[in-house]
PDB file as gemmi writes it, atoms N, CA and C in Angstrom:
CRYST1    1.000    1.000    1.000  90.00  90.00  90.00 P 1                      
ATOM      1  N   MET A   1    -158.005 136.225 -27.834  1.00  0.00           N  
ATOM      2  CA  MET A   1    -156.753 135.763 -27.265  1.00  0.00           C  
ATOM      3  C   MET A   1    -156.129 134.680 -28.160  1.00  0.00           C  
ATOM      4  N   ILE A   2    -156.941 133.721 -28.587  1.00  0.00           N  
ATOM      5  CA  ILE A   2    -156.445 132.643 -29.449  1.00  0.00           C  
ATOM      6  C   ILE A   2    -156.015 133.201 -30.797  1.00  0.00           C  
ATOM      7  N   ARG A   3    -156.779 134.144 -31.317  1.00  0.00           N  
ATOM      8  CA  ARG A   3    -156.427 134.774 -32.597  1.00  0.00           C  
ATOM      9  C   ARG A   3    -155.070 135.471 -32.508  1.00  0.00           C  
ATOM     10  N   MET A   4    -154.830 136.159 -31.402  1.00  0.00           N  
ATOM     11  CA  MET A   4    -153.570 136.884 -31.240  1.00  0.00           C  
ATOM     12  C   MET A   4    -152.390 135.923 -31.125  1.00  0.00           C  
ATOM     13  N   GLU A   5    -152.582 134.811 -30.442  1.00  0.00           N  
ATOM     14  CA  GLU A   5    -151.503 133.816 -30.343  1.00  0.00           C  
ATOM     15  C   GLU A   5    -151.168 133.257 -31.724  1.00  0.00           C  
ATOM     16  N   LYS A   6    -152.194 132.964 -32.504  1.00  0.00           N  
ATOM     17  CA  LYS A   6    -151.970 132.466 -33.861  1.00  0.00           C  
ATOM     18  C   LYS A   6    -151.259 133.525 -34.702  1.00  0.00           C  
ATOM     19  N   ALA A   7    -151.701 134.768 -34.562  1.00  0.00           N  
ATOM     20  CA  ALA A   7    -151.082 135.862 -35.318  1.00  0.00           C  
ATOM     21  C   ALA A   7    -149.609 136.012 -34.965  1.00  0.00           C  
ATOM     22  N   LYS A   8    -149.283 135.941 -33.682  1.00  0.00           N  
ATOM     23  CA  LYS A   8    -147.884 136.078 -33.262  1.00  0.00           C  
ATOM     24  C   LYS A   8    -147.032 134.952 -33.839  1.00  0.00           C  
ATOM     25  N   LYS A   9    -147.574 133.743 -33.837  1.00  0.00           N  
ATOM     26  CA  LYS A   9    -146.832 132.614 -34.409  1.00  0.00           C  
ATOM     27  C   LYS A   9    -146.589 132.818 -35.901  1.00  0.00           C  
ATOM     28  N   LEU A  10    -147.626 133.271 -36.608  1.00  0.00           N  
ATOM     29  CA  LEU A  10    -147.491 133.498 -38.052  1.00  0.00           C  
ATOM     30  C   LEU A  10    -146.531 134.647 -38.343  1.00  0.00           C  
ATOM     31  N   LEU A  11    -146.543 135.680 -37.544  1.00  0.00           N  
ATOM     32  CA  LEU A  11    -145.633 136.814 -37.751  1.00  0.00           C  
ATOM     33  C   LEU A  11    -144.179 136.381 -37.633  1.00  0.00           C  
ATOM     34  N   ILE A  12    -143.919 135.479 -36.707  1.00  0.00           N  
ATOM     35  CA  ILE A  12    -142.544 135.041 -36.469  1.00  0.00           C  
ATOM     36  C   ILE A  12    -142.116 133.946 -37.446  1.00  0.00           C  
ATOM     37  N   ALA A  13    -143.012 133.004 -37.711  1.00  0.00           N  
ATOM     38  CA  ALA A  13    -142.632 131.804 -38.461  1.00  0.00           C  
ATOM     39  C   ALA A  13    -142.783 131.925 -39.973  1.00  0.00           C  
ATOM     40  N   THR A  14    -143.494 132.948 -40.453  1.00  0.00           N  
ATOM     41  CA  THR A  14    -143.724 133.056 -41.895  1.00  0.00           C  
ATOM     42  C   THR A  14    -143.355 134.441 -42.392  1.00  0.00           C  
ATOM     43  N   SER A  15    -143.329 134.570 -43.700  1.00  0.00           N  
ATOM     44  CA  SER A  15    -143.094 135.891 -44.303  1.00  0.00           C  
ATOM     45  C   SER A  15    -144.382 136.417 -44.934  1.00  0.00           C  
ATOM     46  N   LEU A  16    -145.529 135.912 -44.469  1.00  0.00           N  
ATOM     47  CA  LEU A  16    -146.810 136.379 -44.975  1.00  0.00           C  
ATOM     48  C   LEU A  16    -146.995 137.858 -44.662  1.00  0.00           C  
ATOM     49  N   SER A  17    -147.750 138.538 -45.511  1.00  0.00           N  
ATOM     50  CA  SER A  17    -148.034 139.948 -45.253  1.00  0.00           C  
ATOM     51  C   SER A  17    -149.000 140.065 -44.081  1.00  0.00           C  
ATOM     52  N   ILE A  18    -149.086 141.258 -43.512  1.00  0.00           N  
ATOM     53  CA  ILE A  18    -149.999 141.506 -42.400  1.00  0.00           C  
ATOM     54  C   ILE A  18    -151.434 141.244 -42.846  1.00  0.00           C  
ATOM     55  N   GLY A  19    -151.765 141.623 -44.074  1.00  0.00           N  
ATOM     56  CA  GLY A  19    -153.106 141.380 -44.610  1.00  0.00           C  
ATOM     57  C   GLY A  19    -153.440 139.903 -44.695  1.00  0.00           C  
ATOM     58  N   GLU A  20    -152.485 139.100 -45.152  1.00  0.00           N  
ATOM     59  CA  GLU A  20    -152.710 137.660 -45.248  1.00  0.00           C  
ATOM     60  C   GLU A  20    -152.858 137.027 -43.861  1.00  0.00           C  
ATOM     61  N   ILE A  21    -152.069 137.476 -42.921  1.00  0.00           N  
ATOM     62  CA  ILE A  21    -152.160 136.963 -41.552  1.00  0.00           C  
ATOM     63  C   ILE A  21    -153.497 137.341 -40.937  1.00  0.00           C  
ATOM     64  N   SER A  22    -153.950 138.555 -41.183  1.00  0.00           N  
ATOM     65  CA  SER A  22    -155.232 138.988 -40.620  1.00  0.00           C  
ATOM     66  C   SER A  22    -156.373 138.118 -41.128  1.00  0.00           C  
ATOM     67  N   VAL A  23    -156.353 137.758 -42.396  1.00  0.00           N  
ATOM     68  CA  VAL A  23    -157.395 136.889 -42.961  1.00  0.00           C  
ATOM     69  C   VAL A  23    -157.317 135.500 -42.333  1.00  0.00           C  
ATOM     70  N   GLN A  24    -156.110 134.960 -42.177  1.00  0.00           N  
ATOM     71  CA  GLN A  24    -155.959 133.631 -41.585  1.00  0.00           C  
ATOM     72  C   GLN A  24    -156.386 133.589 -40.126  1.00  0.00           C  
ATOM     73  N   CYS A  25    -156.364 134.745 -39.465  1.00  0.00           N  
ATOM     74  CA  CYS A  25    -156.761 134.814 -38.053  1.00  0.00           C  
ATOM     75  C   CYS A  25    -158.224 135.212 -37.884  1.00  0.00           C  
ATOM     76  N   GLY A  26    -158.946 135.326 -38.995  1.00  0.00           N  
ATOM     77  CA  GLY A  26    -160.377 135.574 -38.917  1.00  0.00           C  
ATOM     78  C   GLY A  26    -160.815 137.019 -38.998  1.00  0.00           C  
ATOM     79  N   TYR A  27    -159.910 137.909 -39.351  1.00  0.00           N  
ATOM     80  CA  TYR A  27    -160.265 139.320 -39.499  1.00  0.00           C  
ATOM     81  C   TYR A  27    -160.470 139.622 -40.983  1.00  0.00           C  
ATOM     82  N   GLY A  28    -161.560 140.294 -41.306  1.00  0.00           N  
ATOM     83  CA  GLY A  28    -161.846 140.633 -42.688  1.00  0.00           C  
ATOM     84  C   GLY A  28    -161.062 141.825 -43.190  1.00  0.00           C  
ATOM     85  N   ASP A  29    -160.611 142.662 -42.269  1.00  0.00           N  
ATOM     86  CA  ASP A  29    -159.923 143.903 -42.635  1.00  0.00           C  
ATOM     87  C   ASP A  29    -158.629 143.994 -41.834  1.00  0.00           C  
ATOM     88  N   TYR A  30    -157.522 144.208 -42.520  1.00  0.00           N  
ATOM     89  CA  TYR A  30    -156.233 144.242 -41.816  1.00  0.00           C  
ATOM     90  C   TYR A  30    -156.141 145.425 -40.857  1.00  0.00           C  
ATOM     91  N   ARG A  31    -156.890 146.505 -41.116  1.00  0.00           N  
ATOM     92  CA  ARG A  31    -156.858 147.654 -40.207  1.00  0.00           C  
ATOM     93  C   ARG A  31    -157.490 147.306 -38.860  1.00  0.00           C  
ATOM     94  N   VAL A  32    -158.579 146.538 -38.903  1.00  0.00           N  
ATOM     95  CA  VAL A  32    -159.219 146.090 -37.662  1.00  0.00           C  
ATOM     96  C   VAL A  32    -158.265 145.158 -36.910  1.00  0.00           C  
ATOM     97  N   PHE A  33    -157.620 144.271 -37.654  1.00  0.00           N  
ATOM     98  CA  PHE A  33    -156.650 143.355 -37.056  1.00  0.00           C  
ATOM     99  C   PHE A  33    -155.508 144.127 -36.399  1.00  0.00           C  
ATOM    100  N   THR A  34    -154.967 145.113 -37.106  1.00  0.00           N  
ATOM    101  CA  THR A  34    -153.855 145.894 -36.570  1.00  0.00           C  
ATOM    102  C   THR A  34    -154.260 146.612 -35.294  1.00  0.00           C  
ATOM    103  N   LYS A  35    -155.446 147.178 -35.281  1.00  0.00           N  
ATOM    104  CA  LYS A  35    -155.942 147.884 -34.092  1.00  0.00           C  
ATOM    105  C   LYS A  35    -156.108 146.917 -32.915  1.00  0.00           C  
ATOM    106  N   ALA A  36    -156.685 145.737 -33.172  1.00  0.00           N  
ATOM    107  CA  ALA A  36    -156.874 144.735 -32.123  1.00  0.00           C  
ATOM    108  C   ALA A  36    -155.527 144.216 -31.621  1.00  0.00           C  
ATOM    109  N   PHE A  37    -154.588 144.001 -32.530  1.00  0.00           N  
ATOM    110  CA  PHE A  37    -153.262 143.510 -32.158  1.00  0.00           C  
ATOM    111  C   PHE A  37    -152.558 144.535 -31.276  1.00  0.00           C  
ATOM    112  N   LYS A  38    -152.627 145.801 -31.667  1.00  0.00           N  
ATOM    113  CA  LYS A  38    -151.970 146.848 -30.889  1.00  0.00           C  
ATOM    114  C   LYS A  38    -152.584 146.966 -29.497  1.00  0.00           C  
ATOM    115  N   LYS A  39    -153.886 146.821 -29.407  1.00  0.00           N  
ATOM    116  CA  LYS A  39    -154.549 146.888 -28.099  1.00  0.00           C  
ATOM    117  C   LYS A  39    -154.119 145.718 -27.214  1.00  0.00           C  
ATOM    118  N   ALA A  40    -153.992 144.533 -27.806  1.00  0.00           N  
ATOM    119  CA  ALA A  40    -153.643 143.335 -27.041  1.00  0.00           C  
ATOM    120  C   ALA A  40    -152.160 143.263 -26.697  1.00  0.00           C  
ATOM    121  N   GLU A  41    -151.298 143.660 -27.632  1.00  0.00           N  
ATOM    122  CA  GLU A  41    -149.854 143.457 -27.459  1.00  0.00           C  
ATOM    123  C   GLU A  41    -149.059 144.730 -27.186  1.00  0.00           C  
ATOM    124  N   GLY A  42    -149.657 145.890 -27.419  1.00  0.00           N  
ATOM    125  CA  GLY A  42    -148.950 147.139 -27.162  1.00  0.00           C  
ATOM    126  C   GLY A  42    -148.084 147.625 -28.308  1.00  0.00           C  
ATOM    127  N   CYS A  43    -148.126 146.924 -29.433  1.00  0.00           N  
ATOM    128  CA  CYS A  43    -147.387 147.350 -30.614  1.00  0.00           C  
ATOM    129  C   CYS A  43    -148.104 146.822 -31.851  1.00  0.00           C  
ATOM    130  N   THR A  44    -147.750 147.371 -33.006  1.00  0.00           N  
ATOM    131  CA  THR A  44    -148.380 146.907 -34.236  1.00  0.00           C  
ATOM    132  C   THR A  44    -147.774 145.565 -34.652  1.00  0.00           C  
ATOM    133  N   PRO A  45    -148.457 144.831 -35.523  1.00  0.00           N  
ATOM    134  CA  PRO A  45    -147.894 143.547 -35.990  1.00  0.00           C  
ATOM    135  C   PRO A  45    -146.522 143.706 -36.646  1.00  0.00           C  
ATOM    136  N   SER A  46    -146.352 144.745 -37.441  1.00  0.00           N  
ATOM    137  CA  SER A  46    -145.054 144.931 -38.096  1.00  0.00           C  
ATOM    138  C   SER A  46    -143.960 145.272 -37.081  1.00  0.00           C  
ATOM    139  N   GLN A  47    -144.287 146.040 -36.040  1.00  0.00           N  
ATOM    140  CA  GLN A  47    -143.314 146.323 -34.980  1.00  0.00           C  
ATOM    141  C   GLN A  47    -142.960 145.049 -34.227  1.00  0.00           C  
ATOM    142  N   TYR A  48    -143.963 144.216 -33.968  1.00  0.00           N  
ATOM    143  CA  TYR A  48    -143.748 142.948 -33.266  1.00  0.00           C  
ATOM    144  C   TYR A  48    -142.773 142.078 -34.055  1.00  0.00           C  
ATOM    145  N   ARG A  49    -143.012 141.963 -35.352  1.00  0.00           N  
ATOM    146  CA  ARG A  49    -142.139 141.147 -36.219  1.00  0.00           C  
ATOM    147  C   ARG A  49    -140.729 141.722 -36.246  1.00  0.00           C  
ATOM    148  N   ARG A  50    -140.616 143.023 -36.422  1.00  0.00           N  
ATOM    149  CA  ARG A  50    -139.308 143.673 -36.483  1.00  0.00           C  
ATOM    150  C   ARG A  50    -138.549 143.512 -35.170  1.00  0.00           C  
ATOM    151  N   ASP A  51    -139.220 143.731 -34.052  1.00  0.00           N  
ATOM    152  CA  ASP A  51    -138.579 143.592 -32.743  1.00  0.00           C  
ATOM    153  C   ASP A  51    -138.098 142.167 -32.504  1.00  0.00           C  
ATOM    154  N   PHE A  52    -138.869 141.179 -32.941  1.00  0.00           N  
ATOM    155  CA  PHE A  52    -138.472 139.789 -32.758  1.00  0.00           C  
ATOM    156  C   PHE A  52    -137.169 139.495 -33.492  1.00  0.00           C  
ATOM    157  N   TYR A  53    -137.052 139.973 -34.724  1.00  0.00           N  
ATOM    158  CA  TYR A  53    -135.860 139.664 -35.505  1.00  0.00           C  
ATOM    159  C   TYR A  53    -134.649 140.517 -35.139  1.00  0.00           C  
ATOM    160  N   GLU A  54    -134.873 141.613 -34.412  1.00  0.00           N  
ATOM    161  CA  GLU A  54    -133.739 142.439 -33.973  1.00  0.00           C  
ATOM    162  C   GLU A  54    -133.082 141.895 -32.715  1.00  0.00           C  
ATOM    163  N   GLU A  55    -133.747 140.975 -32.008  1.00  0.00           N  
ATOM    164  CA  GLU A  55    -133.191 140.441 -30.756  1.00  0.00           C  
ATOM    165  C   GLU A  55    -132.094 139.459 -30.996  1.00  0.00           C  
TER     166      GLU A  55                                                      
END                                                                             
C-alpha cells in the first residue's frame, strides 16, 4: 500500500520512467511492479499517468 502511494506520487510529480519508479519503490523488475500496480489501482502506471494529465 505504501509502495503504491509513493509510486502514484512519483508518476504525477516526476518524468521518471516506469522502470526508475519501480526501483525507487522497491521492485527489482518493472514488470512485477506494473502487475502489482494494475492489481492495486485497476490500471497500468502509464495509464494512470496519462489519465492524470488528461483531466
